N, C-alpha and C positions, 0 to 999 in steps of 0.2 A: 538781594537776589540779582544776579547779573545775566545779561543776554550776550551770548557768544556765538560765533559761527558754528554750524553743525559739523560733526565729524564726518569721516569718510562715508558713513552710512546715510548721509543726508538724503539721497534720492529715495531710499527705502523708507526712511522716517516720514518723508513728505507723502509718499504713496499711502502709508498707514493713516496719517493724520487727515489727509484729504478725504479718505474713505470714512473715517470716524465721524466727521462733522455732518455726514449725510444721513446719520441715524435719525429715526423719528423721535419725537418727544411731545409731551402734552402741551397743547397751545404753541408748539414750536418754541419752547422756552430754551432748548439747548443747554440743559443743566450739567455741563461737564467742563472740566479743566484738564489740561495735560501738562506734564513736566517731563522734559527729555534730558537724559544724561547718557551720553554715548549712544549705544544701540538699545537703550531701555526707555520705555514710555510708561510713566505712571498716569493712571486714570483716576481723577478725583471728582467727587460730587461737588457741584457749585451750589452751596446752600442758598445763596442769594437768588437763585433761579428756581428754587423749589416753590411750587404753587402753595401759598399759605392756606387757601381754603379747600381746593379740590384735592390736594395731595399733602395733607398736614405732616404725615410721617415720612414723606420722601419716597414712598414705594414706587410710584410711577417714574420718578426721576431716576431711581436705581435701575429700573427696567430699561430706560433710555440709555443709560451709561453701559449696561450690558449689551445693548444693540450696537453701540459705538465700538465696543470691544470686539464683537463678532465681525463688524465691518473691517476692522484692522486685520483680524485673522484671515478673513476671506481675501482681502486685497493682496496681502503678502503671499498667501498660498497661490493665488491666481498668477502671481508674478514669479513663482518658483522659489519662494523663501518660506522657511518654517518660523513659527512664533511660539515661544514658550510663555504661557500665561499663568500667573499666580493670583488668585482672587483673595481679597482682604488680607494682604500680606503682613500688615502691621496693626495689631490691636490698639496701639497707642494713637493711631491716626484713623479715626472712624470714617473719615471721608475719603480715605485712600482705598478705592474699590478694587484696583487691580494693578499689577505690574506686568507689562508685556516686553519681552526681549526677543530680538531677532536672533535666531539660534541655528542658522545654517540654511542649506538648500532643501528644497522640497520637490518631490516628483509630482508635477502638476497633472491633475486629471481633467477630463472634459467638464466634470461637475464643478471643480474648483474654478475653472475659467468662466463658466456660465454664471456662477454666483458672484465672482468679482465684477463681471460686466454689468450684472443686474443692479449693483450699488448705485450707479448713476441714473438708472431708469426708474427705480422704485419711487412711487408717489403715494400719498394718502388721497384717495379719490372719493370725494363726498358727493359725486354726481350719480344719477341713476345708472344702473347696470342693465344689460339686456337680460332677457329671460332664457338665454342659452344655458343649459345645464352644464355644470362642471363634471367632466368625465370621472369615472370611478378611479382610474389609474392616477389621475392628478390629485384627487382627494387622498388617496393612499400615500402619495409622495409627500403631501403636506404633513400627514400624521407621522411619517418616518422622519421628516426633518426635525420636528419637535423632539421625538424620541432620541435622535442622535445627540441632542444637547441636554438630555436628562429631564425633559419635561413631557407633558401629555397634552395632545391636542384632541379635543372632543368635538366632533362635528354634530351639530344638532339637526339630524336628518329625520327624526320623527316629528310629525306635525304637532303633537302635544308638547314636546320639549321646546320647539320653536315658538309656539304660542305663549308658553310660560315665560320664556326669555323676553319676548316682546312686551308682556305685561310688566315684568320687572323693569324693563327699559323705560316704558311710559311712566311708571311710578317714580323712578329715580329722576327722570327728566322733569317731571312736575315739581318734585321737591326742590330741585336745583333752580328751576325757573322762579320759584317763590322765595329764594334766598337772595337778598339784596347783595350780600358780600360776594357770593359766588358769581352773580351776574356782573358785578363791578369788576371782578377779576377777569372774566371773559372779555369784557370791553377793553380792559387794559392791554390784552394780548391780541386784540383784533385790530389790524392796521391797514392803512391805505396802501395800495400796491406801490412797490418801489420806494417806500419811505424808510423802512427799517430792514435790518438783516435778521430779525427774529419776529416772532408772532405769526398769526395766521392772516394772510392778506385777504381782502374781500373777494378777490377773484377765485380763491381756493375754497370759499365757504360753501359753495353748492346751493342749489335752489331749494325752496320749500317743498317737502313731499305733499302729495294730495292727502286730504283728511283721512281717507280710508287706507293709507299705506300701513303695512304691517310694522315697519321699524320707524322709530323716532330718532332722527339724526340731530346732533347738536348744531345749533345755529351759530355761525360766525358772521355777523354783519349781514345776514339775509334780510332784505327789506320786505316788510310785510306786504307792501303793495305789489311786489314782484309776482309773476304767475307761478302757481304751484305746478309741480311736474309729477307724472306717474313714475314710481320706482318699481323695481322688479317685484313680481308677485310671489315668487318662491325663492327668497334669498338663501344663499349658503352662509350660515353663521357658525363660527367655531370659537370655542373657549380654550384658551391656553392656561394650563394649571401647572403649578410647581408642587414638589413633594413636601417642601417645607416653606414657611412664610417668614424666614429670617432674612436679614440683609443679604447673606450669601445666596440663599435660595432665589431671591429676587434678581440679583445680578445674573445668575445662571439662567433664570427664566427670560431675561432680556436678550440673552444670546440666542435662546431657542426661538423667541419671538422673531428676531431678525432673520434667522435661517428660514423660518416659515415664510416670511414676507418676501425674501429674495427668491426662494423656491417658487412662490406664487408668481413673481415677476417673470422668471424664466419660462413659466408655462403660459404666459400671456394674460395672467389674471390681474385684475385690479383689487385693491383692498382699502378698507377704511376702518377706523376704530369706533366701537360702540362702548365708550368708556363709562357712561353713566352708572351701569349696574355694579361696577367694581370700585367706584369712587365713594359710595355710601356703604357703611358697614352693614346696615340691615339688609340691603339688596344683595350685597356680596355674600353674606351668610346664606340668604335664600338661594342664591345661584349655586353655592356649594352643595346645598341640600339637593337641588335639582340634578346635580351631577353624581349623586349617590354618596356624598360626603368624602369622596376621595380627592385628595389634593386641595390646593388653594388657588382659586381663580385669580389670574393676574391680568388678563386682558381678553376682550371679546372682539373678534374680527368679523367683518362683513366682506365676503369674497365673491367675485364674479367677473364677468366680461364687461368691460366698460370702455368708453372712448378716452383718449389721452387726457390726463389732468395736468395742469400747470405745476411746475416745480416751485417750491417755496424757498425763499432766500435763506442762506446760512451765513453766520459770522465766519470770516476767513480763519483758517487754522492758526495763522500767526497771532491772531488777536486772543486766542484762548490757550496759548502754549507758552510756557517758560522753558528756556534752554539753560541748563546748568553746566558749568565747568565740571568735568568728572571729579576734580579734587575739591570741589566746593562743599562745605558742610551743609547738610540737609536739616530742615526744621521738622 
């Protein structure tokens, strides 16, 4: 495999790839690779970065790659260019999740521009939110964002449903806290600030919630001696579900997840992931029952108004991208 100068579409390819690497991923593992040929970008799952304990089948990693795909689409649309995307284009290459081609000009809308701008500002915010309620119009916009990508976003607005989710969250967190292999994996991906370009830095881990907090957030290097903080009393929690639970369905759900997150960012909302209930099969099944058995829960989001969270570092696009000569044989 050779590395060659990019073709005339270099600037657009760079825009797309720089957006792609800003996608969220479990433990900030960044489980993607890209291969560029002319004006085409292949998106591949990086198996070496799939969490062996928390994400054995690569479901969350495929969601992350779907989010990266949506970022590329949004960045190109915001810059006036269209992208044609084919998902799972080659059955012989299971890790080839998508092929994106720059396919001409696009009439940019204000929404396109807002989503493209939001890519650089989106953060996972594990800190307390305020108790300011999210307006109905904003909630509806989040639901529409998921639907636009073929997924369903269910807002847990009834107290009973939120309490049930909180119980599933606590149970899953307890089981994972008692699993030495899971805890070792979390420690491997918790890093000192500024040391690595992946993993969750200590500064992004957030404080410990007070004991009576409704939601249990995952700990990333939170020191037990640190002061506990009060979190929001009535959090807005949303579950994103797909219509199928195949690899294709998961990649599509990842695109929907990212559209929801960017839509939230444009509305001034913060978001963090409550991954525990969907990482254990038993709690994921229970969560599906809670939602009436329709769809397959892919991710759980906590949404609200929070103070700015620090950005986590990313590997540079050049380090995760191969550039092919257009005449080069592909494996």
